[in-house]
LUMZA-340367 format. One line per field, with one value per residue (C-alpha): residue number from 0; residue in one letter; chain; x, y, z. Coordinates in steps of 0.05 Angstrom, whole numbers. Last residue first. Layout:
num <- (NUM, ...)
residuo <- (A, ...)
cadena <- (A, ...)
east <- (X, ...)
north <- (Y, ...)
up <- (Z, ...)
***
This chain:
num <- (411, 410, 409, 408, 407, 406, 405, 404, 403, 402, 401, 400, 399, 398, 397, 396, 395, 394, 393, 392, 391, 390, 389, 388, 387, 386, 385, 384, 383, 382, 381, 380, 379, 378, 377, 376, 375, 374, 373, 372, 371, 370, 369, 368, 367, 366, 365, 364, 363, 362, 361, 360, 359, 358, 357, 356, 355, 354, 353, 352, 351, 350, 349, 348, 347, 346, 345, 344, 343, 342, 341, 340, 339, 338, 337, 336, 335, 334, 333, 332, 331, 330, 329, 328, 327, 326, 325, 324, 323, 322, 321, 320, 319, 318, 317, 316, 315, 314, 313, 312, 311, 310, 309, 308, 307, 306, 305, 304, 303, 302, 301, 300, 299, 298, 297, 296, 295, 294, 293, 292, 291, 290, 289, 288, 287, 286, 285, 284, 283, 282, 281, 280, 279, 278, 277, 276, 275, 274, 273, 272, 271, 270, 269, 268, 267, 266, 265, 264, 263, 262, 261, 260, 259, 258, 257, 256, 255, 254, 253, 252, 251, 250, 249, 248, 247, 246, 245, 244, 243, 242, 241, 240, 239, 238, 237, 236, 235, 234, 233, 232, 231, 230, 229, 228, 227, 226, 225, 224, 223, 222, 221, 220, 219, 218, 217, 216, 215, 214, 213, 212, 211, 210, 209, 208, 207, 206, 205, 204, 203, 202, 201, 200, 199, 198, 197, 196, 195, 194, 193, 192, 191, 190, 189, 188, 187, 186, 185, 184, 183, 182, 181, 180, 179, 178, 177, 176, 175, 174, 173, 172, 171, 170, 169, 168, 167, 166, 165, 164, 163, 162, 161, 160, 159, 158, 157, 156, 155, 154, 153, 152, 151, 150, 149, 148, 147, 146, 145, 144, 143, 142, 141, 140, 139, 138, 137, 136, 135, 134, 133, 132, 131, 130, 129, 128, 127, 126, 125, 124, 123, 122, 121, 120, 119, 118, 117, 116, 115, 114, 113, 112, 111, 110, 109, 108, 107, 106, 105, 104, 103, 102, 101, 100, 99, 98, 97, 96, 95, 94, 93, 92, 91, 90, 89, 88, 87, 86, 85, 84, 83, 82, 81, 80, 79, 78, 77, 76, 75, 74, 73, 72, 71, 70, 69, 68, 67, 66, 65, 64, 63, 62, 61, 60, 59, 58, 57, 56, 55, 54, 53, 52, 51, 50, 49, 48, 47, 46, 45, 44, 43, 42, 41, 40, 39, 38, 37, 36, 35, 34, 33, 32, 31, 30, 29, 28, 27, 26, 25, 24, 23, 22, 21, 20, 19, 18, 17, 16, 15, 14, 13, 12, 11, 10, 9, 8, 7, 6, 5, 4, 3, 2, 1, 0)
residuo <- (S, S, P, T, N, I, S, D, K, V, D, F, H, L, K, A, L, M, E, D, A, N, E, F, A, D, S, V, K, L, F, N, F, Y, V, D, S, A, M, V, E, R, E, T, P, D, D, S, P, L, N, L, K, I, K, S, I, F, D, S, I, S, K, P, D, E, K, V, L, L, V, C, I, K, E, D, V, Q, C, I, K, D, K, K, E, T, S, I, R, I, I, N, K, L, Q, N, I, T, L, S, S, N, R, N, E, K, S, A, L, K, F, S, A, L, T, F, V, Q, G, T, T, K, Y, M, A, I, Q, N, N, L, I, L, K, F, D, D, L, S, Y, F, N, P, I, S, I, E, Q, T, T, S, K, I, E, S, L, P, I, Y, N, E, I, K, E, Q, T, K, E, I, T, K, E, K, T, K, P, V, K, F, D, T, T, I, G, K, Y, P, E, I, S, Y, Y, A, K, F, R, G, E, T, H, G, I, N, P, Q, I, D, I, I, G, S, K, T, S, G, N, A, D, T, K, K, S, L, Q, I, V, G, T, A, Y, S, N, L, I, N, F, I, M, Q, T, S, A, S, A, P, E, R, I, S, L, L, S, T, V, G, L, D, E, I, Q, E, F, T, N, S, F, T, E, R, L, K, G, L, D, E, F, E, I, Y, P, T, I, E, D, F, I, L, R, T, P, N, Y, Q, N, V, V, T, I, I, D, S, L, Y, E, S, L, Y, D, D, R, N, G, F, Q, T, P, E, P, P, P, A, V, R, V, V, I, I, L, N, Q, N, M, Y, H, E, L, D, V, D, I, S, A, A, Q, I, M, L, D, K, P, R, T, N, T, F, F, L, C, I, E, K, Q, K, A, T, E, V, A, F, Q, I, S, L, L, T, K, G, T, K, R, E, G, V, L, L, Y, T, G, G, R, Y, L, G, G, W, A, S, D, I, I, S, I, G, S, P, F, L, Q, V, A, K, K, M)
cadena <- (A, A, A, A, A, A, A, A, A, A, A, A, A, A, A, A, A, A, A, A, A, A, A, A, A, A, A, A, A, A, A, A, A, A, A, A, A, A, A, A, A, A, A, A, A, A, A, A, A, A, A, A, A, A, A, A, A, A, A, A, A, A, A, A, A, A, A, A, A, A, A, A, A, A, A, A, A, A, A, A, A, A, A, A, A, A, A, A, A, A, A, A, A, A, A, A, A, A, A, A, A, A, A, A, A, A, A, A, A, A, A, A, A, A, A, A, A, A, A, A, A, A, A, A, A, A, A, A, A, A, A, A, A, A, A, A, A, A, A, A, A, A, A, A, A, A, A, A, A, A, A, A, A, A, A, A, A, A, A, A, A, A, A, A, A, A, A, A, A, A, A, A, A, A, A, A, A, A, A, A, A, A, A, A, A, A, A, A, A, A, A, A, A, A, A, A, A, A, A, A, A, A, A, A, A, A, A, A, A, A, A, A, A, A, A, A, A, A, A, A, A, A, A, A, A, A, A, A, A, A, A, A, A, A, A, A, A, A, A, A, A, A, A, A, A, A, A, A, A, A, A, A, A, A, A, A, A, A, A, A, A, A, A, A, A, A, A, A, A, A, A, A, A, A, A, A, A, A, A, A, A, A, A, A, A, A, A, A, A, A, A, A, A, A, A, A, A, A, A, A, A, A, A, A, A, A, A, A, A, A, A, A, A, A, A, A, A, A, A, A, A, A, A, A, A, A, A, A, A, A, A, A, A, A, A, A, A, A, A, A, A, A, A, A, A, A, A, A, A, A, A, A, A, A, A, A, A, A, A, A, A, A, A, A, A, A, A, A, A, A, A, A, A, A, A, A, A, A, A, A, A, A, A, A, A, A, A, A, A, A, A, A, A, A, A, A, A, A, A, A, A, A, A, A, A, A, A, A, A, A, A, A)
east <- (1001, 1026, 1082, 1156, 1198, 1138, 1145, 1086, 1056, 1004, 953, 879, 881, 849, 793, 774, 777, 731, 682, 679, 667, 604, 570, 632, 628, 604, 674, 719, 792, 840, 910, 968, 1030, 1096, 1149, 1215, 1247, 1229, 1274, 1332, 1311, 1312, 1383, 1406, 1375, 1410, 1370, 1332, 1263, 1220, 1184, 1210, 1187, 1119, 1109, 1128, 1077, 1022, 1042, 1035, 968, 942, 960, 894, 859, 798, 817, 784, 846, 822, 885, 891, 955, 970, 993, 923, 882, 906, 864, 872, 825, 838, 807, 866, 913, 962, 1037, 1041, 996, 1033, 1099, 1069, 1043, 1107, 1147, 1099, 1108, 1181, 1238, 1305, 1326, 1331, 1273, 1268, 1268, 1226, 1170, 1167, 1126, 1052, 1013, 938, 906, 834, 819, 760, 713, 650, 596, 542, 492, 538, 602, 565, 542, 613, 640, 586, 608, 680, 663, 626, 685, 733, 690, 689, 763, 782, 801, 864, 861, 877, 909, 866, 900, 882, 878, 932, 966, 1041, 1085, 1142, 1211, 1222, 1211, 1283, 1285, 1312, 1339, 1414, 1419, 1442, 1454, 1419, 1461, 1462, 1390, 1368, 1408, 1380, 1310, 1326, 1350, 1416, 1455, 1509, 1570, 1605, 1668, 1695, 1758, 1788, 1857, 1894, 1967, 1963, 1895, 1844, 1789, 1715, 1654, 1590, 1525, 1468, 1410, 1356, 1354, 1314, 1371, 1330, 1331, 1351, 1395, 1440, 1508, 1539, 1615, 1636, 1706, 1777, 1848, 1845, 1903, 1902, 1948, 1892, 1854, 1806, 1744, 1719, 1648, 1646, 1581, 1560, 1497, 1451, 1417, 1433, 1391, 1357, 1424, 1457, 1407, 1408, 1485, 1480, 1428, 1473, 1532, 1488, 1465, 1537, 1587, 1563, 1610, 1657, 1639, 1664, 1622, 1620, 1589, 1561, 1561, 1505, 1507, 1439, 1470, 1521, 1464, 1427, 1494, 1503, 1429, 1416, 1480, 1470, 1395, 1404, 1468, 1428, 1372, 1424, 1452, 1512, 1542, 1593, 1589, 1662, 1695, 1658, 1674, 1730, 1750, 1705, 1700, 1668, 1653, 1634, 1683, 1674, 1741, 1721, 1647, 1662, 1713, 1658, 1605, 1654, 1653, 1585, 1611, 1663, 1617, 1570, 1627, 1647, 1577, 1571, 1635, 1606, 1661, 1716, 1776, 1735, 1692, 1759, 1775, 1760, 1819, 1848, 1827, 1872, 1843, 1864, 1847, 1843, 1836, 1884, 1936, 1987, 1941, 1927, 1997, 2008, 1956, 1998, 1952, 1984, 1942, 1995, 2015, 1948, 1966, 2031, 1996, 1949, 2007, 2041, 1975, 1977, 1915, 1853, 1822, 1777, 1784, 1752, 1743, 1749, 1728, 1772, 1734, 1798, 1801, 1733, 1753, 1815, 1771, 1726, 1787, 1815, 1753, 1754, 1826, 1802, 1746, 1788, 1763, 1823, 1780, 1706, 1662, 1611, 1615, 1552, 1529, 1498, 1475, 1485, 1505, 1476, 1522, 1538, 1504, 1469, 1493, 1556, 1579, 1564, 1598, 1662, 1674, 1705, 1643, 1617, 1564, 1488, 1443, 1403, 1408, 1453, 1432, 1392)
north <- (1310, 1314, 1269, 1296, 1243, 1220, 1287, 1334, 1381, 1347, 1400, 1398, 1322, 1314, 1365, 1340, 1266, 1284, 1325, 1267, 1214, 1244, 1291, 1319, 1374, 1325, 1298, 1240, 1251, 1275, 1254, 1282, 1247, 1259, 1208, 1230, 1247, 1172, 1148, 1186, 1162, 1092, 1102, 1119, 1061, 1014, 945, 980, 975, 1018, 973, 1004, 1074, 1046, 1012, 1080, 1114, 1064, 1065, 1144, 1140, 1084, 1119, 1152, 1085, 1088, 1034, 1040, 1067, 1088, 1092, 1137, 1131, 1193, 1199, 1196, 1165, 1096, 1064, 1026, 999, 979, 918, 874, 924, 966, 963, 908, 949, 1015, 984, 953, 1018, 1056, 1008, 1019, 1094, 1087, 1099, 1114, 1167, 1241, 1263, 1335, 1327, 1261, 1298, 1280, 1216, 1215, 1189, 1205, 1186, 1178, 1168, 1133, 1150, 1108, 1158, 1105, 1141, 1193, 1152, 1094, 1141, 1168, 1094, 1076, 1136, 1114, 1043, 1071, 1119, 1062, 1022, 1078, 1094, 1021, 978, 953, 915, 847, 853, 832, 789, 805, 740, 732, 677, 679, 625, 604, 606, 681, 656, 624, 551, 520, 452, 474, 547, 566, 641, 678, 724, 684, 658, 733, 754, 698, 725, 793, 769, 771, 797, 845, 815, 846, 815, 884, 923, 985, 1005, 965, 981, 948, 917, 942, 892, 897, 845, 865, 898, 927, 969, 988, 985, 1047, 1089, 1154, 1185, 1155, 1098, 1051, 1024, 976, 961, 899, 894, 880, 900, 927, 910, 889, 831, 778, 813, 870, 873, 941, 967, 1019, 1054, 1088, 1130, 1160, 1224, 1257, 1314, 1269, 1235, 1300, 1310, 1236, 1241, 1299, 1259, 1198, 1242, 1262, 1190, 1168, 1130, 1155, 1123, 1180, 1225, 1231, 1275, 1257, 1318, 1320, 1391, 1410, 1481, 1472, 1417, 1467, 1512, 1457, 1436, 1504, 1521, 1447, 1446, 1515, 1505, 1435, 1453, 1516, 1470, 1421, 1479, 1446, 1438, 1379, 1390, 1415, 1358, 1307, 1332, 1288, 1281, 1330, 1314, 1357, 1337, 1378, 1436, 1511, 1532, 1599, 1586, 1521, 1559, 1611, 1555, 1520, 1583, 1567, 1509, 1547, 1606, 1560, 1525, 1595, 1611, 1545, 1558, 1616, 1650, 1609, 1573, 1540, 1503, 1477, 1513, 1481, 1442, 1479, 1458, 1438, 1447, 1395, 1413, 1351, 1368, 1428, 1392, 1397, 1363, 1307, 1290, 1299, 1246, 1192, 1134, 1064, 1044, 1062, 1124, 1153, 1147, 1180, 1236, 1250, 1253, 1305, 1344, 1352, 1324, 1364, 1352, 1386, 1355, 1397, 1355, 1382, 1346, 1316, 1248, 1218, 1274, 1254, 1181, 1205, 1241, 1179, 1135, 1185, 1187, 1111, 1114, 1166, 1122, 1063, 1032, 1063, 1108, 1087, 1089, 1132, 1161, 1209, 1225, 1290, 1288, 1343, 1292, 1227, 1169, 1110, 1053, 1035, 963, 958, 1034, 1033, 967, 989, 1057, 1099, 1143, 1136, 1186, 1187, 1243, 1300, 1354, 1414, 1482, 1443)
up <- (649, 579, 562, 552, 522, 483, 443, 452, 401, 365, 342, 315, 311, 382, 372, 302, 328, 389, 346, 295, 346, 373, 424, 459, 510, 564, 572, 540, 557, 505, 486, 444, 417, 382, 364, 337, 405, 428, 370, 404, 470, 442, 414, 483, 516, 465, 453, 397, 363, 411, 456, 522, 497, 478, 547, 580, 542, 562, 634, 630, 596, 642, 709, 714, 711, 668, 617, 549, 515, 444, 402, 339, 296, 254, 183, 153, 207, 232, 281, 344, 396, 469, 498, 488, 525, 481, 478, 423, 378, 391, 373, 310, 288, 304, 259, 201, 212, 209, 255, 221, 274, 286, 240, 221, 142, 150, 190, 263, 272, 294, 356, 378, 444, 462, 534, 569, 626, 643, 666, 656, 607, 578, 578, 547, 489, 482, 478, 427, 383, 388, 368, 305, 294, 295, 245, 197, 205, 193, 254, 286, 352, 321, 252, 194, 141, 67, 28, -24, 20, 22, -11, 36, 2, 22, 93, 94, 112, 176, 190, 182, 167, 94, 90, 31, -13, -76, -71, -63, -124, -164, -154, -172, -239, -276, -216, -233, -197, -136, -111, -96, -110, -73, -102, -152, -140, -71, -60, -11, -8, -15, 2, -33, -14, -55, -45, -99, -174, -167, -164, -152, -82, -19, -48, -5, -25, 26, 21, 68, 93, 69, 84, 156, 200, 269, 261, 268, 215, 220, 178, 159, 146, 87, 73, 10, 24, -31, -56, 10, 40, 97, 104, 127, 185, 201, 209, 256, 299, 300, 321, 382, 398, 395, 351, 282, 226, 202, 145, 74, 31, -45, -80, -153, -184, -227, -207, -175, -130, -104, -88, -50, -18, 16, 36, 62, 102, 130, 152, 178, 216, 248, 269, 298, 345, 375, 308, 294, 219, 203, 243, 201, 132, 111, 61, 23, -50, -104, -174, -238, -220, -236, -203, -172, -162, -125, -82, -62, -51, -2, 37, 64, 101, 136, 151, 187, 222, 250, 269, 305, 344, 375, 420, 391, 428, 481, 428, 395, 330, 261, 226, 171, 98, 43, -24, -76, -146, -191, -263, -257, -306, -251, -203, -250, -255, -183, -168, -203, -183, -173, -109, -61, -106, -87, -12, -24, -66, -7, 42, -4, -8, 68, 106, 122, 54, 2, -68, -124, -186, -254, -317, -370, -364, -339, -285, -260, -255, -214, -167, -153, -145, -97, -57, -52, -27, 26, 50, 56, 122, 157, 203, 211, 150, 116, 43, 39, -30, -60, -130, -182, -236, -213, -196, -237, -272, -210, -200, -243, -236, -163, -146, -188, -157, -214, -213, -282, -301, -293, -316, -287, -340, -325, -298, -243)
***
């Protein structure tokens, strides 16, 4: 980056108290449903920039007059900063409907790329896009990934910090879009609303989650929207990590939290899981048994898509546990690098398809659509023993040469 990576005040109280501010040249996502206060929080961010005598570009699809009215509701004279060219409001036209444009993705791609032209024109230090959701609804997610990364990496290289407002994902497709943006984001600020008896939203929970840096970690607090004050929180800087845990724990009668139970320092072995050396020994024995008795077995390998191409939040540890509970007692499991190997002892030809079905059913979600999204991130390959293999190393080398099938499309 042209400017050193450093923290600066954001105007968002919980961020400034917990993290000490935001990173110069970072990209942050502001996530929430409508009327959760995303625009008001964006205004506070812009005003803090102006108070530091730096320029903030404010992209919006609402009228500048409406934006000024919203600012006035929290006692901010937005027009004053606009007249000083410290907050530059750029009104953006809504994207066309898919039926109105030959290739909508090309249009959206040009739209995002044009942000760089405006940035070069005004040389801001901060950028707000309230909200960016309609302009990232690509049909081709690969094109979205390429366009978004190219655009905002250039903006980051100029030392500009971006705050991108986006609606809460409401479907599998919008979750995939969010995951792509999140894979390039420095952090996420999430607003979850609480609706009162009259249907109005005046309070909720703000959740700040770091992806890169901000080693202080994740924090949550209640927030409220107060007239002439804006968004305020009840967040207090914890004196120690231990006290923070005590403050946020829920008290449940006759139960105690696991955090109060001292763990043993002794390493606990997980049934069915073996070290690589032990797994090879077992595999060699199975190969020898096959050559003498003809007992067939199958070796399967699983891996996750790379983080930048992942559509869900599934982790390798979750996948290990899912595979463990999906196997039979006689099956053997081993992690090799970033892959998980399973020795399926059962000879039944249906064992592979049944095994895959169990894994998909055990994915950590009650929503079938979300499970399908997770399943698209898991890739597998399998290999049946044959006379061509003399030892475990040969089978593992052959199996791990290429992993190309998603568990949504198992090999036959």
